C-alpha positions in Angstrom: 49.9 13.6 60.2 47.8 15.2 63.0 46.9 13.2 66.0 43.4 11.7 66.2 42.6 14.0 69.2 43.5 17.1 67.1 41.3 16.0 64.2 38.3 15.3 66.5 38.8 18.6 68.4 39.0 20.8 65.3 36.1 19.0 63.6 33.8 19.5 66.6 34.8 23.1 67.1 34.6 24.3 63.5 31.1 22.8 63.1 29.7 24.6 66.2 26.8 26.8 65.0 25.6 30.0 66.4 22.5 30.6 68.4 20.5 30.2 65.2 20.6 26.4 65.1 20.4 24.1 62.1 18.3 24.2 58.9 15.9 21.4 58.0 15.7 19.5 54.8 12.2 19.2 53.2 12.0 15.6 54.3 12.6 16.6 58.0 9.0 18.0 58.0 7.5 14.7 58.8 3.9 16.0 58.5 4.4 16.7 54.8 2.3 14.4 52.7 3.2 12.9 49.3 1.0 15.6 47.8 3.0 18.3 49.7 6.3 16.9 48.4 5.1 16.8 44.8 3.8 20.3 45.1 7.2 21.4 46.5 9.0 19.8 43.5 6.7 21.6 41.1 7.1 24.9 42.8 10.9 24.6 42.9 11.1 24.1 39.1 8.4 26.7 38.5 10.2 29.5 40.3 7.6 29.7 43.1 9.9 29.3 46.1 11.1 32.5 48.0 14.3 34.0 49.4 16.6 31.6 47.6 20.2 32.0 48.8 23.3 29.9 48.8 24.0 27.6 51.8 27.6 28.5 52.6 29.8 25.9 54.3 31.3 28.2 56.9 30.9 28.8 60.6 27.5 30.1 61.5 27.6 32.8 64.2 25.6 35.7 65.4 27.3 39.1 65.9 26.3 42.4 67.3 27.7 45.6 68.8 27.2 45.9 72.6 26.3 49.2 74.2 30.0 50.0 74.7 30.5 49.9 70.9 32.4 46.6 71.0 31.8 44.0 68.3 30.8 40.7 70.0 30.1 37.2 68.9 27.1 35.2 70.2 27.3 31.4 70.0 24.5 30.7 72.4 22.0 32.5 74.7 24.6 32.3 77.5 26.9 34.6 75.5 24.1 37.1 74.9 23.1 37.1 78.5 26.7 37.6 79.8 27.9 40.8 81.3 29.6 41.8 78.0 26.7 40.7 75.8 28.9 38.3 73.9 32.5 37.2 73.2 34.9 39.8 71.8 37.2 39.0 68.9 40.1 38.6 71.4 37.9 36.3 73.6 37.3 34.1 70.6 41.0 34.1 69.7 42.0 33.2 73.2 39.3 30.5 73.6 40.5 28.7 70.5 44.2 29.4 71.0 45.0 25.7 70.8 43.2 25.5 67.4 44.8 28.1 65.1 42.6 27.2 62.1 39.5 27.9 64.1 40.9 31.0 65.8 42.0 32.4 62.5 38.4 32.0 61.1 37.0 34.0 64.0 39.7 36.7 64.0 39.4 37.3 60.2 35.6 37.3 60.3 35.7 39.7 63.3 37.9 42.2 61.5 35.5 42.2 58.5 32.4 42.5 60.7 34.0 45.3 62.7 34.5 47.4 59.5 30.9 47.0 58.6 29.4 47.5 62.1 31.6 50.6 62.7 29.9 52.2 59.7 26.5 51.3 61.0 27.0 52.6 64.5 26.1 51.4 68.0 22.6 52.8 68.0 21.5 50.5 65.2 22.2 47.5 67.3 20.9 49.0 70.6 17.8 51.0 69.6 16.7 51.0 73.3 17.8 49.5 76.6 15.6 46.5 76.2 16.2 45.7 72.5 19.3 44.2 70.8 19.7 43.8 67.0 21.9 40.8 66.1 23.1 39.7 62.7 23.1 36.0 61.8 26.1 35.5 59.5 28.3 32.9 58.0 32.1 33.2 58.4 34.3 31.6 55.8 38.1 31.4 55.8 40.3 31.3 52.7 40.8 27.7 51.6 38.8 25.3 53.8 36.7 26.3 56.8 34.8 23.0 57.1 34.6 20.9 53.9 34.0 23.3 50.9 37.0 25.3 49.7 36.6 29.1 49.0 38.9 31.5 47.3 39.1 34.1 50.1 37.8 34.9 53.6 34.4 36.4 53.7 31.4 37.1 55.9 27.9 36.7 54.5 25.0 38.3 56.5 21.9 36.1 56.4 19.2 37.9 58.4 18.4 39.9 61.6 17.5 38.4 64.9 15.7 40.8 67.3 16.1 40.1 71.0 14.2 41.7 73.9 15.2 41.9 77.5 12.5 40.7 80.0 12.4 39.0 83.4 16.2 39.3 83.6 17.1 37.6 80.3 17.4 38.3 76.6 15.0 36.3 74.3 14.5 36.2 70.6 11.2 37.8 69.5 11.7 38.1 65.7 13.7 36.9 62.7 13.6 39.3 59.8 15.3 40.7 56.7 13.9 44.1 57.4 16.8 46.4 58.0 19.4 44.4 56.0 19.5 47.3 53.5 21.4 49.2 56.2 23.9 46.4 56.4 24.1 46.0 52.7 25.0 49.7 52.3 27.6 49.4 55.0 29.2 46.5 53.2 30.0 48.7 50.2 33.7 49.3 50.2 34.5 46.5 52.7 36.3 43.7 51.0 34.6 40.2 51.5 31.5 41.5 53.3 28.1 41.0 51.7 24.6 39.9 52.2 24.2 36.1 51.6 24.3 35.7 47.8 20.9 35.5 46.2 20.5 32.6 43.9 18.6 32.4 40.6 17.1 29.0 39.7 17.1 29.2 35.9 14.1 27.7 34.1 14.9 25.2 31.4 13.1 23.5 28.6 13.1 20.3 30.5 11.7 21.7 33.8 8.4 19.9 33.2 10.3 16.7 32.6 12.2 17.1 35.9 8.9 17.8 37.7 7.4 14.6 36.2 10.5 12.6 37.0 10.5 13.5 40.7 6.8 13.3 41.2 6.9 9.8 39.7 9.6 8.8 42.1 7.6 10.1 45.1 4.4 8.3 43.8 6.3 5.0 43.6 7.8 5.4 47.1 4.5 6.4 48.7 2.4 3.8 46.8 0.6 6.6 45.0 -1.1 7.6 48.3 -1.2 11.4 48.2 -2.5 11.6 51.8 0.3 9.5 53.3 2.6 11.6 55.4 6.4 11.2 55.7 5.8 10.1 59.3 3.2 7.5 58.2 5.5 6.2 55.4 8.4 5.8 57.9 6.2 4.0 60.3 5.0 1.6 57.7 8.6 0.8 56.8 9.5 0.6 60.5 6.8 -2.0 61.1 8.1 -4.1 58.2 11.7 -4.0 59.4 10.7 -4.8 63.0 8.6 -7.8 61.8 11.6 -9.1 59.9 14.6 -8.2 62.1 13.3 -7.4 65.6 10.1 -9.4 66.2 10.5 -9.0 69.9 9.8 -5.2 69.6 6.4 -6.0 67.9 5.2 -8.0 70.9 3.9 -4.8 72.5 2.3 -2.3 70.1 2.2 0.6 72.5 5.9 0.2 73.4 6.7 -0.2 69.7 5.0 3.1 69.0 7.0 4.7 71.8 10.3 3.4 70.3 9.3 4.7 66.9 8.6 8.1 68.3 11.8 8.0 70.4 14.1 7.1 67.5 12.4 9.0 64.6 10.9 12.0 66.3 13.0 12.6 69.4 10.0 12.0 71.6 11.3 10.5 74.9 8.2 11.0 76.9 8.1 7.3 77.6 10.9 6.7 80.0 13.5 4.2 79.0 13.2 2.4 82.3 9.5 1.7 81.5 10.5 0.3 78.1 13.1 -2.0 79.7 10.5 -3.4 82.0 8.2 -4.1 79.1 11.0 -5.8 77.1 12.6 -7.4 80.2 13.7 -10.4 78.2 15.5 -8.2 75.7 17.0 -5.5 77.9 20.5 -6.0 76.4 19.3 -5.8 72.8 17.3 -2.7 73.7 20.3 -1.1 75.4 22.5 -1.8 72.4 19.9 -0.1 70.1 19.6 2.9 72.5 23.4 3.3 72.5 23.3 4.2 68.8 22.4 1.2 66.8 18.9 2.6 66.3 20.5 5.2 64.0 21.2 2.5 61.5 17.5 1.6 61.5 16.5 5.2 61.0 19.1 5.7 58.2 18.1 2.5 56.4 14.4 3.4 56.5 14.7 7.0 55.4 17.4 6.3 52.7 15.1 5.9 49.7 13.4 9.3 50.3 16.8 10.8 51.2 18.2 9.7 47.9 15.3 11.3 45.9 15.9 14.6 47.6 19.7 14.5 47.3 19.2 13.9 43.6 16.7 16.7 43.5 19.2 18.9 45.2 21.9 18.1 42.6 19.5 18.9 39.7 18.5 22.2 41.3 22.0 23.3 42.1 23.0 22.7 38.5 20.4 25.3 37.5 21.5 27.9 40.0 23.3 31.1 39.0 25.2 33.5 41.3 26.9 30.9 43.5 30.0 32.0 45.5 32.3 29.4 43.8 30.9 30.0 40.3 34.1 31.4 38.8 36.2 28.8 40.7 34.1 25.8 39.9 36.7 23.6 38.2 39.4 24.3 40.9 36.9 23.6 43.7 35.8 20.3 42.2 39.4 19.3 41.7 40.3 20.1 45.3 37.3 18.2 46.7 38.1 15.1 44.6 41.8 15.3 45.6 40.7 15.5 49.3 38.3 12.6 48.8 41.0 10.4 47.3 43.4 11.1 50.2 40.8 10.3 52.8 39.7 7.1 51.0 43.4 6.0 50.8 44.0 6.8 54.5 40.9 5.1 55.8 41.5 2.0 53.7 45.1 1.7 54.9 44.8 2.9 58.5 41.1 3.2 59.4 39.2 1.1 61.9 36.7 -1.4 60.7 34.0 1.0 61.8 35.4 3.8 59.8 35.9 1.6 56.7 32.3 0.4 56.9 31.1 4.1 57.2 33.3 5.0 54.2 31.8 2.2 52.1 28.3 3.3 53.0 28.9 6.9 52.0 30.7 6.0 48.8 27.7 3.8 47.8 25.5 6.8 48.6 27.6 9.0 46.4 27.7 6.5 43.6 23.9 6.3 43.6 23.9 10.0 43.0 26.3 9.7 40.0 29.7 9.4 41.6 32.3 12.0 40.7 30.0 13.6 38.2 27.5 14.4 41.0 30.0 16.5 43.0 29.0 20.2 43.3 31.1 23.3 44.2 28.6 24.5 46.8 27.0 23.1 49.8 23.4 23.7 48.6 20.6 26.3 48.7 18.4 27.8 51.4 14.8 28.9 50.6 11.5 29.8 52.2 8.5 27.7 51.3 5.0 28.4 52.7 6.6 30.3 55.6 9.2 27.6 56.4 12.9 27.9 55.9 14.6 24.8 54.5 17.5 23.6 52.5 18.6 21.3 49.6 22.1 20.0 49.6 22.7 17.3 47.0 26.0 15.4 46.9 27.4 17.5 49.8 25.7 15.2 52.3 27.9 12.1 51.6 31.0 14.2 50.9 30.5 16.0 54.2 30.4 12.6 56.0 33.6 11.4 54.2 35.6 14.6 54.5 34.2 15.4 57.9 33.2 12.8 60.5 35.0 9.8 58.8 38.2 11.8 58.2 38.4 13.2 61.7 37.1 10.1 63.5 38.7 7.2 61.8 
C-alpha cells in the first residue's frame, strides 16, 4: 500500500489543470433564474445546445510549438512567459520524476502531440512575433489518469487559444475553434490523436416527459417563482439555516450579507477583521466556520439543486452517442465498481473518522442518484449555451470524491 504522502502528492499533481481553468456547471451561474434553468432543460432535450463534446477525465494542458520548433507544455501564464515559452517534454518528465504515473502521462501525451505539431509546422503556432497559437487539450493515459479508466493513451484537442504579446507579457485575446481543421487533418495517421469527440444527444419518445419531469422539480424547488435566481434561492435557504443553527449571525444583517457573499460567491471585499469586530462575542465560532466549516453550510444548501442537475446529467449521458468508452462500457463500469468497493473497504477499516463521514455522505449522494445503476462510463459532457461554456457530469461527481479526495486523503 502506498504511503499517505504519495497518495496526496499524486492526487494533487494529476488534477492540476492547464492555463484554461475549470468548467462551470449550469447551477454555478448564480444569476440564472428558475425560468432560465427550465429553458435550459427544454433546450437540452430538444437538441438546441451547441458544440456538445465529451468531458474527458484526463489532464488538461495547453501545448504549442515555440519559435525554435520545440513542442512545449503550458500549465500557467508563467510557463508561457518564460524564456522557452513553456516546458519541454523532458522538463515535464524531470519535474515529475518522483511521480512516474504523472510523468508517464506527460511523456506519452508529448510524443503524440509532437507527431501532430511536426506535421503542422512552426509557422502555424507563431504567425508573427507577437502572436502565439496554443492548443487546449486533454491528455489521457492508458488505464487510469485520474478516476475514469480508458483503453489507451490519447490526446484530444479541445480548442485554440490565441495569445498576444504586449507590454512585455503574453495575454489571451481569443478562444476559438477556427483553425482546428488544420489540427484535425494533421491528426490523420497519428494513433490516439483526435479532436475532442463530438457527442450526439439522441432524441427519444419520452423527451417531453423528461422536460416536464425536470421542470416540475425546478418549480417545486423554487416555489414556482420563475423570476427567482439561483443566488436568491440560496440566500433564502441561507437565511433559514442561520435562523435555526447560527442565530448570532443574523444579529447584524449587513455582516450576514457579507458572510453569504464571502462563502457562496467568493466575495471577500469585507475584511475578516471587520467581521470579527462585529461578531466579537462569537470570534471563535466565526474562525471555525472560516477555516472550512462554512463549506458544509454551502454544500447542504446547494444539495437539492445539485441533485436535480446530477440526475439530469445522468439522463442526458444515457442519450449520448459517440463517447470515448462506448465500446468498452461494461469493462469500464466493472472497473469503477471494483475500485469503489476497494476504497469503501479500506476507508471503513483504516480511514479516519473524517474520511468515513465523507464517504457516508458521498455514498448517500450516489444512492439518491440510483446507486450502482447510476454509474456512467464517462465523466460528462461539455456544451455551449447562449455563449457560455458549461458541463453536466451526473454520477461522476460523487464517484470522483470517493475515488479521488477520500481515497487519497483518508
